[in-house]
C-alpha positions as CSV (number, residue, x, y, z in Angstrom):
1,X,10.0,-2.2,-8.3
2,X,9.2,-3.8,-11.7
3,X,12.1,-2.5,-14.0
4,X,14.0,-5.8,-14.6
5,X,17.5,-4.4,-16.0
6,X,19.4,-5.0,-12.8
7,X,18.4,-8.8,-12.8
8,X,18.3,-9.8,-16.4
9,X,21.3,-11.6,-16.3
10,X,19.3,-13.8,-13.9
11,X,16.1,-14.2,-15.7
12,X,17.5,-14.9,-19.3
13,X,19.8,-18.0,-17.3
14,X,16.7,-19.2,-16.1
15,X,14.3,-19.0,-19.8
16,X,13.7,-22.6,-21.0
17,X,16.5,-24.0,-23.6
18,X,13.8,-24.2,-26.2
19,X,10.7,-22.6,-27.7
20,X,9.7,-20.8,-30.6
21,X,6.9,-18.1,-29.3
22,X,8.2,-15.4,-27.3
23,X,5.2,-13.5,-25.2
24,X,5.3,-10.5,-22.7
25,X,1.4,-10.3,-21.2
26,X,3.1,-7.3,-18.9
27,X,5.7,-5.7,-21.2
28,X,6.2,-2.7,-19.2
29,X,9.0,-0.8,-20.0
30,X,10.3,-3.3,-22.4
31,X,13.3,-4.2,-20.8
32,X,13.6,-7.8,-21.0
33,X,12.1,-7.9,-24.5
34,X,14.9,-5.3,-25.6
35,X,17.9,-6.5,-23.8
36,X,17.8,-10.1,-25.5
37,X,21.0,-10.1,-27.4
38,X,19.1,-12.1,-30.3
39,X,15.3,-11.7,-31.2
40,X,13.1,-14.7,-31.2
41,X,11.4,-15.5,-34.4
42,X,8.3,-15.0,-33.1
43,X,7.8,-11.8,-30.0
44,X,4.5,-10.1,-29.0
45,X,4.7,-7.5,-26.4
46,X,1.6,-6.1,-24.6
47,X,0.5,-4.0,-22.2
48,X,-2.5,-2.9,-20.8
49,X,-1.6,0.5,-20.6
50,X,-2.5,2.3,-24.0
51,X,-0.3,5.1,-23.3
52,X,2.9,2.9,-23.4
53,X,1.5,0.9,-25.7
54,X,1.2,3.7,-28.5
55,X,4.6,5.1,-27.4
56,X,6.3,1.8,-28.7
57,X,3.9,1.9,-31.6
58,X,5.0,4.8,-33.0
59,X,9.0,4.3,-32.4
60,X,8.7,1.2,-34.3
61,X,6.1,2.5,-37.2
62,X,7.4,6.4,-37.3
63,X,10.1,6.5,-35.8
64,X,11.9,9.7,-37.5
65,X,8.6,11.6,-37.2
66,X,8.4,10.8,-33.7
67,X,12.1,12.5,-33.4
68,X,10.6,15.6,-35.4
69,X,7.4,15.7,-32.9
70,X,10.1,15.5,-30.0
71,X,11.7,18.7,-30.8
72,X,15.1,19.5,-29.8
73,X,14.7,21.9,-26.6
74,X,15.0,20.6,-23.1
75,X,11.7,20.5,-20.8
76,X,13.3,21.0,-17.1
77,X,11.0,23.1,-15.5
78,X,8.1,21.8,-13.1
79,X,5.9,23.9,-15.1
80,X,6.2,21.8,-17.7
81,X,5.8,18.7,-16.2
82,X,2.7,19.8,-14.7
83,X,1.4,21.0,-18.0
84,X,1.9,17.6,-19.5
85,X,0.8,15.9,-17.0
86,X,-2.5,17.7,-16.6
87,X,-3.0,16.6,-20.7
88,X,-3.2,13.1,-19.6
89,X,-5.5,14.0,-16.4
90,X,-7.8,15.5,-18.2
91,X,-7.8,13.2,-20.8
92,X,-7.2,15.6,-23.8
93,X,-5.9,13.3,-25.9
94,X,-9.4,11.1,-25.9
95,X,-10.2,10.0,-29.6
96,X,-13.7,8.7,-29.4
97,X,-15.2,12.0,-30.7
98,X,-12.8,11.8,-33.5
99,X,-14.0,8.2,-34.6
100,X,-17.9,9.1,-34.0
101,X,-17.1,12.0,-36.8
102,X,-15.6,9.6,-38.7
103,X,-18.6,7.3,-38.7
104,X,-21.0,10.5,-39.4
105,X,-19.0,11.5,-42.3
106,X,-20.0,8.0,-44.3
107,X,-23.4,8.0,-43.8
108,X,-24.1,12.1,-44.1
109,X,-21.5,13.2,-47.2
110,X,-21.4,11.6,-50.5
111,X,-19.1,8.6,-51.5
112,X,-16.4,10.8,-53.2
113,X,-16.4,13.9,-50.4
114,X,-16.8,11.1,-47.7
115,X,-13.6,9.6,-48.5
116,X,-11.5,12.9,-48.7
117,X,-12.8,13.7,-45.2
118,X,-12.0,10.2,-43.9
119,X,-8.5,10.6,-45.3
120,X,-8.0,13.8,-43.4
121,X,-9.4,12.2,-40.3
122,X,-6.7,9.5,-40.8
123,X,-3.8,11.6,-41.2
124,X,-5.3,13.5,-38.1
125,X,-5.1,10.4,-36.1
126,X,-2.1,9.4,-36.8
127,X,-0.8,12.7,-36.0
128,X,-2.5,12.9,-32.7
129,X,-1.3,9.1,-31.9
130,X,2.1,10.9,-32.4
131,X,1.8,13.9,-30.3
132,X,0.1,11.8,-27.5
133,X,3.0,9.4,-27.8
134,X,5.8,12.1,-27.4
135,X,4.1,13.8,-24.7
136,X,3.9,10.4,-22.7
137,X,7.7,10.2,-23.1
138,X,8.5,13.1,-21.6
139,X,6.0,12.5,-18.9
140,X,7.9,9.6,-18.2
141,X,11.3,11.1,-18.6
142,X,10.6,14.0,-16.4
143,X,8.9,12.2,-13.5
144,X,9.8,10.8,-10.2
145,X,10.7,6.8,-11.1
146,X,9.4,6.9,-14.3
147,X,5.8,7.3,-12.3
148,X,4.2,10.1,-14.1
149,X,3.1,11.6,-11.0
150,X,5.6,13.9,-9.2
151,X,8.5,16.0,-11.1
152,X,12.2,15.2,-10.2
153,X,14.5,15.7,-13.3
154,X,18.2,16.9,-13.7
155,X,18.4,19.2,-16.7
156,X,18.3,16.8,-19.9
157,X,18.6,17.2,-23.4
158,X,15.7,15.2,-25.3
159,X,18.5,15.2,-28.4
160,X,20.5,12.2,-26.6
161,X,17.3,10.2,-26.8
162,X,17.0,10.4,-31.0
163,X,19.7,7.2,-31.3
164,X,18.0,5.6,-28.7
165,X,14.5,5.8,-30.2
166,X,15.9,4.7,-33.8
167,X,17.4,1.3,-32.1
168,X,13.8,0.8,-30.2
169,X,12.3,1.3,-33.2
170,X,14.3,-1.0,-35.5
171,X,14.3,-3.6,-32.6
172,X,10.8,-3.6,-32.5
173,X,10.1,-4.3,-36.4
174,X,8.8,-7.9,-36.0
175,X,7.7,-7.5,-32.6
176,X,3.7,-7.9,-32.5
177,X,2.4,-5.2,-30.0
178,X,-0.8,-5.5,-28.4
179,X,-3.1,-3.5,-26.2
180,X,-5.0,-6.5,-24.4
181,X,-6.0,-8.0,-21.1
182,X,-3.4,-10.6,-20.1
183,X,-6.1,-13.6,-19.8
184,X,-7.4,-12.6,-23.3
185,X,-3.7,-12.6,-24.8
186,X,-2.3,-15.6,-23.2
187,X,-5.5,-17.8,-24.0
188,X,-4.8,-16.4,-27.7
189,X,-1.1,-17.1,-28.1
190,X,-1.0,-20.4,-26.2
191,X,0.7,-23.1,-27.8
192,X,3.1,-25.9,-26.9
193,X,5.9,-24.2,-28.1
194,X,5.3,-20.8,-26.6
195,X,6.9,-19.4,-23.4
196,X,5.3,-16.5,-21.5
197,X,7.3,-14.3,-19.2
198,X,5.0,-12.5,-17.1
199,X,5.9,-9.3,-14.5
200,X,2.2,-8.7,-13.1
201,X,2.1,-6.2,-10.7
202,X,3.8,-7.2,-7.2
203,X,1.3,-8.0,-4.6
204,X,0.8,-5.4,-2.1
205,X,2.0,-2.6,-4.4
206,X,-0.7,-2.7,-7.0
207,X,-1.5,0.9,-5.9
208,X,1.7,1.9,-8.1
209,X,0.1,1.1,-11.3
210,X,-2.5,3.0,-12.7
211,X,-4.7,0.1,-14.2
212,X,-5.1,-1.5,-10.5
213,X,-4.4,-4.9,-9.9
214,X,-6.7,-6.9,-7.2
215,X,-5.9,-9.9,-5.3
216,X,-8.8,-11.4,-8.0
217,X,-6.5,-10.8,-10.7
218,X,-3.5,-12.3,-9.4
219,X,-5.5,-15.7,-8.9
220,X,-6.9,-15.1,-12.6
221,X,-3.1,-14.8,-13.9
222,X,-2.6,-17.9,-11.6
223,X,-5.3,-20.1,-13.2
224,X,-4.9,-19.0,-16.9
225,X,-1.4,-20.2,-16.6
226,X,-2.4,-23.4,-14.9
227,X,-4.3,-24.0,-17.9
228,X,-2.2,-23.1,-20.8
229,X,0.2,-25.4,-22.5
230,X,3.1,-23.5,-23.1
231,X,6.3,-22.9,-20.5
232,X,5.8,-20.2,-18.6
233,X,8.1,-17.9,-15.8
234,X,6.3,-15.4,-13.5
235,X,8.1,-12.8,-11.6
236,X,6.9,-11.5,-8.3
237,X,7.9,-10.2,-4.7
238,X,8.7,-12.9,-2.2
239,X,5.8,-13.4,-0.1
240,X,4.0,-16.0,1.7
241,X,0.6,-15.3,0.0
242,X,2.4,-15.6,-3.6
243,X,4.4,-19.0,-2.1
244,X,0.7,-20.5,-1.2
245,X,-1.1,-19.4,-4.6
246,X,1.6,-20.8,-6.4
247,X,2.2,-24.1,-4.3
248,X,3.6,-27.0,-6.2
249,X,5.6,-25.0,-9.2
250,X,9.3,-24.4,-9.4
251,X,10.8,-21.3,-7.4
252,X,13.8,-19.6,-7.6
253,X,14.8,-16.9,-5.0
254,X,17.4,-14.0,-4.6
255,X,17.6,-10.8,-3.4
256,X,18.3,-7.3,-5.5
257,X,19.0,-3.8,-4.4
258,X,15.7,-1.5,-3.6
259,X,16.4,1.2,-6.1
260,X,13.7,3.4,-4.9
261,X,15.0,3.3,-1.3
262,X,19.0,3.6,-1.8
263,X,18.8,7.4,-0.6
264,X,17.1,6.5,2.5
265,X,18.9,3.3,3.5
266,X,21.5,2.5,0.9
267,X,22.0,-1.2,0.6
268,X,18.7,-2.2,1.3
269,X,17.3,-5.5,-0.6
270,X,14.2,-6.4,-2.0
271,X,13.0,-10.3,-1.9
272,X,12.3,-11.3,-5.7
273,X,10.6,-14.5,-6.2
274,X,10.5,-16.6,-9.8
275,X,8.0,-19.3,-10.4
276,X,8.0,-21.5,-13.6
277,X,6.3,-24.8,-14.7
278,X,9.3,-26.1,-16.2
279,X,12.8,-26.7,-15.1
280,X,14.5,-23.5,-14.8
281,X,18.2,-25.0,-14.4
282,X,17.7,-27.0,-17.9
283,X,20.1,-24.2,-19.6
284,X,22.6,-24.3,-16.8
285,X,22.7,-28.1,-17.1
286,X,23.1,-28.0,-20.6
287,X,26.6,-26.4,-20.3
288,X,30.1,-27.9,-19.9
289,X,31.2,-28.5,-16.2
290,X,34.3,-27.8,-15.1
291,X,35.4,-30.3,-12.0
292,X,37.7,-29.2,-9.3
293,X,39.1,-31.9,-7.1
294,X,38.6,-30.6,-3.4
295,X,38.8,-32.7,-0.2
296,X,35.1,-34.0,0.3
297,X,34.1,-37.0,1.8
298,X,32.3,-39.6,-0.3
299,X,29.6,-39.1,2.2
300,X,28.8,-35.5,1.4
301,X,26.2,-35.1,-1.1
302,X,26.5,-32.6,-3.9
303,X,23.9,-29.9,-4.4
304,X,23.8,-29.4,-7.8
305,X,20.6,-27.2,-8.2
306,X,22.5,-25.0,-5.1
307,X,25.8,-24.8,-7.4
308,X,23.6,-23.7,-10.2
309,X,21.7,-21.2,-8.5
310,X,25.0,-19.6,-7.4
311,X,26.8,-19.9,-10.7
312,X,23.4,-17.5,-12.2
313,X,23.6,-15.3,-9.3
314,X,27.5,-15.0,-9.9
315,X,27.2,-13.9,-13.4
316,X,29.5,-17.1,-13.9
317,X,29.4,-19.1,-17.5
318,X,31.8,-21.9,-15.4
319,X,30.1,-24.8,-13.1
320,X,32.1,-26.0,-10.5
321,X,31.6,-29.5,-9.3
322,X,33.6,-31.3,-6.2
323,X,34.4,-34.9,-6.3
324,X,34.8,-36.6,-3.1
325,X,38.4,-37.5,-2.4
326,X,37.3,-41.2,-1.3
327,X,36.1,-41.6,-5.0
328,X,39.6,-40.7,-6.4
329,X,41.6,-43.0,-4.3
330,X,39.3,-45.7,-4.7
331,X,39.8,-45.1,-8.5
332,X,43.5,-45.1,-7.6
333,X,44.0,-41.6,-8.1
334,X,45.9,-39.8,-5.1
335,X,47.8,-36.5,-4.4
336,X,51.1,-38.3,-5.9
337,X,50.0,-39.0,-9.5
338,X,49.5,-37.1,-12.5
339,X,46.1,-37.2,-14.0
340,X,44.6,-37.0,-17.7
341,X,41.1,-35.7,-18.1
342,X,39.0,-36.5,-21.6
343,X,35.7,-35.8,-22.6
344,X,34.3,-38.5,-25.1
345,X,30.5,-39.0,-25.9
346,X,29.3,-36.5,-23.3
347,X,31.4,-38.0,-20.4
348,X,34.2,-36.6,-18.8
349,X,37.0,-39.3,-18.3
350,X,39.8,-39.0,-14.9
351,X,42.3,-41.4,-15.4
352,X,45.7,-42.4,-13.8
353,X,48.8,-41.0,-16.1
354,X,51.5,-43.4,-15.6
355,X,54.6,-44.1,-17.7
356,X,52.2,-45.3,-20.7
357,X,50.0,-42.1,-20.8
358,X,49.6,-40.9,-24.1
359,X,50.3,-37.7,-24.0
360,X,51.3,-35.9,-20.5
361,X,50.6,-32.0,-20.7
362,X,53.7,-31.5,-18.4
363,X,56.7,-31.0,-20.4
364,X,58.7,-33.4,-18.1
365,X,58.2,-31.2,-15.2
366,X,55.5,-33.8,-13.5
367,X,57.8,-33.7,-9.9
368,X,57.1,-29.6,-9.9
369,X,53.5,-30.0,-10.8
370,X,53.1,-32.7,-7.9
371,X,54.5,-30.2,-5.2
372,X,52.5,-27.1,-6.4
373,X,49.5,-29.6,-6.2
374,X,50.2,-30.8,-2.6
375,X,51.0,-27.3,-1.8
376,X,47.5,-26.1,-3.1
377,X,46.2,-28.9,-1.1
378,X,47.3,-27.9,2.3
379,X,46.5,-24.1,1.4
């Protein structure tokens, strides 16, 4: 439920207009970070899952070695998947004994001999991290919904991943990759020019995540963000408990397809809630407005935020604002006259276009334009 690929256009539209530090305390699959069209100057990816963090570090630091270790043969059988899963269940990749041997080497062996052995240990550790990363990628790729628990895979060639691994490695070149608790991370990178995008485990679905996430963790996240200096945006499932927890902050609610239930109930929607401590519409307010003259009375109120919201959800780049007809008539603008629209110093000026109009764009067919306008009004 945490994959944000299908709603990236909404998230990016709601990002603050100005910030200098971009930090993800719950990086997960990296979809939001990697999907941005232009990298920020300072970016931090963090996740509590050390296997996931190791995967991204290896793709960034050793992309070619990663591809070589990945191999060229496909893993398409349940037995192969079970073997990889058992590696992680039994913690056969645990390197605590390697670290202990490293320390003992410094004590027991002479300095020169110790340096030789330590260099060997360093190489072994790097290779170990690389093998663990490759195995973890295979575990995710061949499991149902990348959960790493059950096998669910169509025949697939790992060769198709090579180009993607190179692209991810290049994209992460200047990204700081962390493996910290979210509270520690937020406090460490918190500045007035920082922006935190948080995608924590959703309320009541914490069991899906291996690291676990209790109600106390939800409270801890809220309190940490409330005391931060920077701006933040949080993704959650829309429910009463979360709305009450973040009462007083800005909300943006919408629905998306529930990916995991499409086979059972096609078209089922999942309620999403975005929460922030800043004006989520500031990017949209900063865009130019396209005006349309509609038959509205002057008493009708224009709900600008609703218009902005609909624009974001529809992935539109234009924003349509209605002008009350009464206001146009008072200004001397009626359906039987031509108008001239211009922009100056941030103001959109609509003027009646009489005989002394500077430049009429109609090329001597104003009567036809008026007829078309009247016809469109009737429709």
